[in-house]
N, C-alpha and C positions, 0 to 999 in steps of 0.2 A: 317425242312426237314428230313425225315429219309433217312438213308444211309446203304449200307452193307459192312461190313469188308471182304475183300477177303482172309484174312488170318485165322480169327477166326469165320467167318461167323456170326457176330453179327449184328443184325439189330436195328438201333436206330439213336439218334442223336450223332454228334461228339463232343470230348471233347478238350478243349484247353490245351496245355501243353507248359510251358515256357522253352526255350532252356537254357542250361548251368548250372552250380551249383553254389550256394552261396559260398560253401566252398573254391572253387577254386578262386573266387573272392575276398573273405576275406584274403586268404593268399597272393595273390599278393598286395592287399593294404597295408597289414602288412608289406611286404617284401619293399614296396615303402617308408613307414613311417620309417622303421630301417634304410634304405639305405640314406634317406634324412638326417637323423641324423649323418650319417657317411660319408657326402658328401666330406669332406676334405680328407678321407683315400680312399675312392673308386672312387672319381672323379664325374662328373657331368652325364656321360654317362648313368650309371646304374639306377640313380633315374628317369631320363627323359624315359628310355625304360620301366621301370616298370609303371610308370604313364601312358604312352601310352596304355601298354598292359591292365592295371586296367580299364582306361576309356573305351576300346574298348569292353572287356568282360562284364562291367557293362551296357553299352549301348545296346549291342547284347542282353543281358539277358531281359533288360527293354522292348525291343521293338520286339524281335524275337519270336512270338508265332507261334505255328504250330497246326494244326487240326489233332487230332488222334483218334483212336478207343478206347473208354473207357475201354475195356476189355483187349487188348493186347498192346495199347499204339503204335501201329503201324500206319504209315501214308498210310493206305490202305483202306480208305473208298471211296465208290463210290456211286452214287445215284441210288435209286431203280428202276428208270425209264430207267436206261441204258441197252443195250442188254447185256452185260457182266454180269450185276446183275440179270437180268432175267434169264439167262442160268444157272447161279450159284444156283439160287432158285430152277429152275425145276430140275437141276441134282442132287443136294443133298436133295431134298424133305424139303425144308425149309418152314416154315411157318412165315408169316410176323407178325402174333398176337403173336406167342410163340417164344420169343426171350431170350436169357440168359441175365441174369442180371449182370451188371457190378460188378467188385469186389468193395467192401467197401473201401473208401478212408478215411484218417485221416482228420479231419475237418481242413480247411484252417486256420481258426483263431487260432487254437491250434498250428499249424505249424509256424504261424508268431509269435506268443508268445515265443515259444521255440527258435526261431532265434534271437529275440530281447534279450532274457535273455543270449543266448550264446555270442552274440556281447557285451553285458554289461560287462559278466564275463572276455572277453578277454581285453577289454579296462581297467578293474580294475587290472588285472595281470600285463598288460603292464606298467600302472601307478605305480604300487609298485615297478616294477623292475627298 
């Protein structure tokens, strides 16, 4: 179903965007691992707190997808059949057929591969130290 972005005036289908950042999750998990090895020096509270935070952010990232405009990545898409969309189309002389193309995105397979290589490098460096 085509929708209209109220910010960018893009007309097309919504895109899914995953919430959160793998970088933050990776840092929290690494801090948990380090604190787990130092449990006798830091006590049990820090590893438990870091484990709960890491689990929360990981589960939130895995389950929390939001629908966004593929051009501006805002959550501002409304159905074309709504009155607001019709008034925006008429006021701005938008053509439903002539819509701007969303910007090109990096291939998701390549992004996944780069993340896997980064995690592998971090684990190797951690094991060496």
